C-alpha positions in Angstrom: 9.2 -6.6 -9.1 7.8 -5.9 -5.6 4.3 -7.3 -5.0 1.8 -5.5 -2.8 -0.7 -7.6 -1.1 -4.2 -6.1 -0.8 -6.6 -7.0 1.9 -10.0 -8.5 1.4 -12.1 -5.3 2.1 -9.9 -3.2 -0.8 -10.1 -6.0 -3.4 -13.3 -4.7 -4.7 -11.1 -1.9 -6.1 -8.4 -3.8 -7.6 -10.9 -6.1 -9.7 -10.4 -8.9 -6.9 -6.7 -9.1 -7.1 -5.0 -10.1 -3.9 -1.6 -9.4 -5.0 -0.4 -6.4 -7.4 2.9 -6.2 -8.9 4.1 -2.7 -8.5 7.1 -0.7 -9.6 9.0 1.9 -7.6 12.3 2.2 -5.5 10.3 3.2 -2.6 6.9 2.9 -0.8 5.6 6.1 -2.2 6.6 5.2 -5.9 4.8 1.8 -5.4 1.8 3.5 -3.9 1.6 5.9 -7.0 1.9 2.8 -9.3 -0.8 0.9 -7.3 -3.3 3.8 -7.6 -2.4 4.5 -11.3 -3.2 0.9 -12.0 -6.5 1.0 -9.9 -7.4 4.8 -9.4 -10.6 4.0 -7.4 -8.4 2.7 -4.7 -6.5 6.1 -4.1 -9.3 7.8 -1.8 -9.2 4.8 0.3 -5.4 5.2 1.0 -5.0 9.0 0.7 -6.4 12.0 2.2 -7.6 14.8 -0.1 -4.6 16.6 0.8 -2.5 13.6 -0.5 -1.3 12.2 2.6 -1.4 8.5 3.5 -4.4 7.9 5.9 -3.5 7.2 9.4 -5.3 3.8 9.5 -3.4 2.5 6.5 -0.4 0.3 7.7 2.1 -0.8 5.4 4.7 -3.6 6.2 7.8 -4.3 4.3 8.5 -8.0 5.3 7.6 -7.8 8.9 8.5 -4.3 9.5 6.0 -1.4 9.8 7.1 1.4 7.6 6.2 3.8 10.1 9.3 2.2 12.3 11.4 2.7 9.0 11.5 5.6 6.6 7.7 5.9 6.2 6.8 6.2 2.5 10.4 6.9 1.6 11.2 3.3 2.7 13.1 1.6 0.0 12.0 -1.5 -1.7 13.6 -3.9 -4.3 13.3 -7.0 -6.1 10.4 -9.0 -5.3 10.0 -7.7 -1.8 6.5 -8.5 -0.2 4.5 -5.2 0.9 1.5 -5.9 3.1 -1.4 -3.2 3.1 -3.2 -3.7 6.3 -5.9 -1.4 7.3 -6.6 -0.8 11.0 -9.7 -2.0 12.4 -11.8 0.1 14.9 -14.6 -1.0 17.0 -16.5 -0.1 20.1 
């Protein structure tokens, strides 16, 4: 099953887990499984309207899903998915 890597700032919402095994055939299904397992994570990833927040970046291998098929990007097997929030400063 695919594994989603959780960044340090969000691990407080996954009981400290850095890697979470998820099910699904695409990113959307994997994120639904992730937020079913850890509901407190959902508002940090999705807007109230259910859209993925713009500062949330997801990579399948080395490819940003924004350059692929977005949340419809297929995943399979033991593929690694990395969740990387954008960092802003000023």
